[in-house]
Structures are given as C-alpha cells and as structure tokens.
C-alpha positions as CSV (number, residue, x, y, z in Angstrom):
1,M,2.0,-4.4,-20.9
2,I,-1.7,-3.8,-20.7
3,E,-3.6,-6.0,-23.1
4,T,-6.1,-4.2,-25.2
5,S,-8.3,-6.0,-27.7
6,D,-5.7,-5.4,-30.4
7,S,-2.8,-6.7,-28.3
8,R,-4.7,-9.8,-27.3
9,Q,-5.0,-10.7,-31.0
10,A,-1.2,-10.6,-31.3
11,G,-0.8,-12.3,-28.0
12,P,1.4,-11.3,-25.0
13,P,5.2,-11.1,-25.3
14,S,7.0,-14.3,-25.6
15,G,7.7,-16.0,-22.3
16,S,5.2,-13.9,-20.4
17,I,2.0,-14.8,-18.7
18,T,-1.3,-12.8,-18.6
19,V,-2.7,-11.7,-15.3
20,A,-6.4,-10.8,-15.0
21,A,-6.9,-8.4,-12.1
22,I,-10.2,-7.2,-10.6
23,G,-11.2,-5.7,-7.3
24,D,-14.2,-4.5,-5.4
25,L,-16.6,-7.3,-6.3
26,H,-18.7,-6.5,-3.1
27,V,-20.5,-9.8,-3.2
28,T,-23.8,-9.7,-1.1
29,D,-26.2,-12.3,0.1
30,Q,-28.2,-11.7,-3.2
31,S,-25.2,-12.1,-5.5
32,E,-25.5,-15.9,-6.2
33,H,-23.9,-16.8,-9.5
34,K,-23.3,-13.2,-10.4
35,Y,-19.7,-13.7,-11.2
36,R,-19.6,-17.3,-12.4
37,D,-19.7,-16.6,-16.1
38,L,-17.2,-13.8,-15.6
39,F,-14.7,-16.2,-14.0
40,V,-15.2,-18.7,-16.9
41,E,-14.4,-15.9,-19.3
42,I,-11.3,-14.8,-17.4
43,A,-10.0,-18.4,-17.3
44,Q,-10.1,-18.4,-21.1
45,K,-8.2,-15.2,-21.4
46,A,-5.6,-15.2,-18.6
47,D,-3.1,-17.5,-16.9
48,V,-3.6,-16.1,-13.3
49,L,-6.5,-14.2,-11.6
50,A,-5.6,-11.6,-9.0
51,L,-8.5,-10.4,-6.7
52,C,-7.7,-7.0,-5.3
53,G,-9.9,-6.9,-2.1
54,D,-13.4,-5.9,-1.1
55,L,-14.4,-9.3,-2.4
56,T,-17.5,-9.3,-0.1
57,N,-19.7,-6.4,1.0
58,F,-19.6,-6.9,4.8
59,G,-17.3,-9.9,5.3
60,K,-20.2,-12.2,6.1
61,T,-19.8,-15.9,6.0
62,R,-22.6,-16.4,3.4
63,E,-21.1,-13.7,1.1
64,A,-17.8,-15.5,1.1
65,E,-19.5,-18.8,0.4
66,I,-21.3,-17.3,-2.6
67,L,-18.1,-16.0,-4.0
68,A,-16.3,-19.3,-3.4
69,E,-19.1,-21.1,-5.2
70,D,-18.6,-18.9,-8.3
71,L,-14.8,-19.2,-8.0
72,H,-15.0,-23.0,-8.6
73,A,-15.7,-22.0,-12.2
74,C,-12.3,-20.4,-12.5
75,T,-9.8,-23.0,-13.7
76,I,-6.7,-20.9,-13.5
77,P,-4.6,-20.2,-10.4
78,T,-6.1,-17.4,-8.3
79,V,-4.5,-15.1,-5.7
80,A,-6.2,-12.6,-3.6
81,V,-6.0,-10.0,-0.8
82,L,-8.8,-8.9,1.4
83,G,-10.1,-5.4,1.6
84,N,-11.6,-3.2,4.3
85,H,-15.1,-4.5,3.6
86,D,-14.0,-8.1,4.1
87,H,-13.0,-7.1,7.7
88,E,-16.3,-5.4,8.5
89,C,-17.8,-8.4,10.4
90,G,-14.6,-9.0,12.3
91,Q,-13.8,-12.4,10.8
92,P,-11.3,-11.9,8.0
93,E,-9.7,-15.3,8.9
94,E,-13.0,-17.0,8.1
95,V,-13.4,-15.2,4.8
96,A,-9.9,-16.2,3.9
97,R,-10.6,-19.8,4.9
98,I,-13.6,-20.0,2.7
99,L,-11.8,-18.6,-0.2
100,H,-8.9,-21.0,0.4
101,S,-11.5,-23.9,0.1
102,A,-12.2,-22.7,-3.4
103,G,-8.5,-23.0,-4.3
104,V,-7.6,-19.3,-3.8
105,T,-4.2,-18.4,-2.3
106,V,-4.9,-15.5,0.0
107,L,-1.7,-13.4,0.1
108,D,-0.7,-11.7,3.3
109,E,2.0,-13.3,5.4
110,Q,3.0,-15.5,2.4
111,A,4.0,-15.1,-1.3
112,V,3.6,-17.6,-4.1
113,E,5.2,-18.5,-7.4
114,I,3.0,-19.3,-10.4
115,K,4.4,-20.1,-13.8
116,G,7.7,-18.5,-13.0
117,V,6.2,-15.2,-11.6
118,G,6.1,-14.3,-8.0
119,F,3.0,-12.8,-6.3
120,A,3.1,-11.0,-3.0
121,G,0.3,-9.0,-1.5
122,V,-1.3,-7.3,1.5
123,K,-4.5,-5.4,2.2
124,G,-2.5,-2.3,2.9
125,F,-3.9,0.6,4.9
126,V,-4.5,4.3,4.9
127,G,-2.1,7.1,5.8
128,G,-1.7,9.4,2.8
129,F,0.8,10.1,0.1
130,G,4.1,12.0,-0.2
131,R,4.2,15.2,1.9
132,G,0.7,14.5,3.1
133,E,1.6,11.2,4.7
134,L,0.6,11.0,8.4
135,G,3.5,10.6,10.8
136,A,3.7,8.8,14.1
137,F,3.7,11.9,16.3
138,G,1.4,13.1,19.1
139,E,-1.4,11.2,20.6
140,T,-1.2,7.4,21.2
141,A,-4.2,6.8,18.9
142,I,-2.3,8.5,16.0
143,K,0.8,6.5,16.7
144,G,-1.3,3.3,16.6
145,F,-2.9,4.3,13.4
146,V,0.4,5.0,11.7
147,E,1.9,1.8,13.1
148,E,-0.9,-0.2,11.3
149,S,0.1,1.5,8.0
150,I,3.8,0.7,8.7
151,N,3.1,-2.9,9.5
152,E,1.2,-3.5,6.3
153,A,4.1,-2.0,4.3
154,R,6.5,-4.1,6.2
155,K,4.5,-7.3,5.5
156,L,4.6,-6.4,1.8
157,E,8.3,-5.8,1.8
158,N,9.0,-9.1,3.6
159,A,6.8,-11.1,1.2
160,L,8.5,-9.5,-1.8
161,R,11.9,-10.2,-0.3
162,S,11.0,-13.9,0.0
163,L,10.5,-14.3,-3.7
164,R,13.3,-15.6,-5.8
165,T,11.7,-15.0,-9.2
166,D,12.9,-12.6,-11.9
167,R,9.4,-11.2,-12.2
168,A,7.1,-10.3,-9.4
169,V,3.6,-8.7,-9.0
170,A,2.4,-6.8,-5.9
171,V,-1.4,-7.3,-5.2
172,L,-3.0,-4.7,-2.9
173,H,-6.3,-3.3,-1.9
174,Y,-5.3,0.2,-0.8
175,S,-3.4,2.3,-3.3
176,P,0.4,2.8,-3.0
177,I,0.3,6.1,-5.0
178,A,-1.9,9.2,-5.3
179,K,-2.2,9.1,-9.1
180,T,-4.5,6.1,-9.2
181,V,-7.0,7.6,-6.7
182,E,-7.4,10.8,-8.7
183,G,-11.0,11.3,-9.5
184,E,-12.0,10.7,-5.9
185,P,-12.6,13.8,-3.7
186,P,-9.2,15.1,-2.7
187,E,-10.3,15.3,0.9
188,I,-10.4,11.5,1.2
189,F,-7.1,10.8,-0.6
190,P,-5.4,10.0,2.8
191,F,-8.0,7.3,3.4
192,L,-7.4,5.6,0.1
193,G,-3.8,4.4,0.5
194,S,-0.3,5.0,1.7
195,S,3.0,5.9,0.1
196,R,4.6,3.4,2.5
197,L,3.4,0.7,0.2
198,A,5.1,2.3,-2.8
199,D,8.3,2.5,-0.7
200,A,8.2,-1.2,-0.2
201,I,7.6,-1.9,-3.8
202,D,10.4,0.3,-4.9
203,R,13.0,-1.6,-2.9
204,F,12.9,-4.5,-5.4
205,D,14.0,-4.5,-9.0
206,N,11.9,-7.5,-10.0
207,V,8.5,-6.0,-9.3
208,R,7.0,-5.5,-12.8
209,F,3.7,-3.9,-11.6
210,A,1.3,-3.5,-8.8
211,V,-2.5,-3.8,-8.8
212,H,-5.0,-2.5,-6.3
213,G,-8.7,-1.6,-5.9
214,H,-10.6,0.5,-3.3
215,A,-10.8,3.8,-5.2
216,H,-14.0,3.2,-7.2
217,R,-13.8,6.6,-9.0
218,G,-10.0,6.6,-9.3
219,T,-7.6,6.6,-12.3
220,F,-6.5,3.4,-14.0
221,E,-2.8,3.9,-14.3
222,G,0.1,5.5,-12.5
223,K,3.7,4.8,-11.4
224,T,5.6,4.6,-8.2
225,P,8.5,7.1,-7.6
226,R,10.9,4.6,-9.2
227,G,8.6,4.0,-12.2
228,V,6.9,0.7,-11.4
229,P,3.5,0.7,-13.1
230,V,0.5,0.7,-10.8
231,Y,-3.0,-0.2,-12.0
232,N,-6.3,0.6,-10.2
233,C,-8.3,-2.5,-10.9
234,A,-11.5,-1.7,-9.0
235,Q,-14.0,-3.1,-11.4
236,F,-15.7,0.3,-11.8
237,V,-12.5,1.9,-13.0
238,V,-11.6,-0.9,-15.3
239,S,-15.1,-1.1,-16.8
240,E,-14.8,2.5,-17.8
241,Q,-11.4,2.0,-19.3
242,F,-11.9,-1.2,-21.2
243,G,-15.6,-2.0,-21.3
244,R,-15.1,-5.1,-19.1
245,P,-14.7,-5.3,-15.3
246,Y,-11.1,-6.8,-15.3
247,A,-7.7,-5.8,-16.6
248,L,-5.5,-8.1,-18.6
249,I,-1.8,-7.4,-17.9
250,A,1.2,-9.3,-19.4
251,V,4.2,-9.9,-17.1
C-alpha cells in the first residue's frame, strides 16, 4: 500500500510498518546539511528508511561523510544499497564503512529483520529486460559482463532466502523491470537494470514489494511477472508523483 496524504491520515493497515524509500541523493562536497531536515521529517512519518543507491555523486570519502553527518538526524532504522555513482572512486567498501558508522545497515551479502519485516538488497547491475536481456554468448568480455549481472541476482536471491519473516522487502539500485524505467530513452533501457533481479524476487512468496532508484526520468510503479509491486524511488520520480522526494509504503 502506497501512503498518500489521505491514507496517512487513516494510518497504515493494522500490524504493518511504514517504509520511507528514497534513492539518488547524489551528495556532493557542497551538500552539507542538505538532507538533515528531510531525515528528521522522514523519522516522524516512517518506521524504516530505505536508501536506494547513488547516495554520493562520485563515491568520495567526504561525500559519504557529509551524508553520514545528516543521517545522524534520522532516528529510525536505516537500510541502504550502494549505486553505480558510489563505486566511481573505486572505494565502495569505504563508503559503506562510513555509512555504517552512522548506524546504516548496508545490504549486500546480508539481510536484516526490522520490526518483523525482512530487508534484503543489492546494487544490481545492467543487462536488459525480457527478450532484450543480454546472454552470455560470444566474446569473453560479454560473458564477464553478463556474469556480473547474474552474480548480483544470485546475491539477492541468497539474501532473500536467508530471511524467515512472513514479509520481506527487496532494496535495489538498478531496476528489476522495464516498466519503472519508462520515460527514459528506450535506447538506454538495457543499462538501467536487469530482469534477472525480478527472477530472484519472484522465487519468494513473502516479498511484498521492491524499491529501486537509478532511472531519474522513469515511472513510479510497476510489477514483476508474478505481480510483486516495484517502485522507482529515485527522488526525482517520487517528487513528481507526490510532491516530496521520498515514498511512504506500508508493509
């Protein structure tokens, strides 16, 4: 259930929790305190914050430190995945370490249970969707490219399998479906996500929804082949949908 302003007045369904999801913050060296007030606001409206990658602009140490400083204002549990921008400087482990120092659980090889809901996530990778999905055939470079996409989907599947909760949420950066990247130029669809991620999600009956970022001009809502809701929570997409840069989703 997506919480609009009307549904928040009534409150989320009994026994559920509210997840605030936002991606593509792109924190720079000049972004000091840019998100502090937003995190305070989110903590008042949600039970868990999910950060959907591209948290920094170049994966610089100072960018991660600035974000971590603002995240200290968030008083609810926070989970995150990194995005491609967070890898640009070649030190994603350092970005993750800095975020961890601010109390963030960076999902990748691990999953976590919060308030009875399981959270599993990976960055994901490119590769395309459906019949347009790139296969591991031909040159060695192509096979290595596809193997990276397969590995990310495998990590997501393993993390979801480790959860023993009745409800689970998948947190991604790249999209698992084509629908939520619609609005971007069709030529770049294969570089915005991979159906392999949806295949991993659809293996589990307890996944209530997936959130991702990356596609700044994409579409807010879609579904996996089995019907699991997928939400593009890049802040640019969510702002256009709700007039605020984060989505509120009950689970």
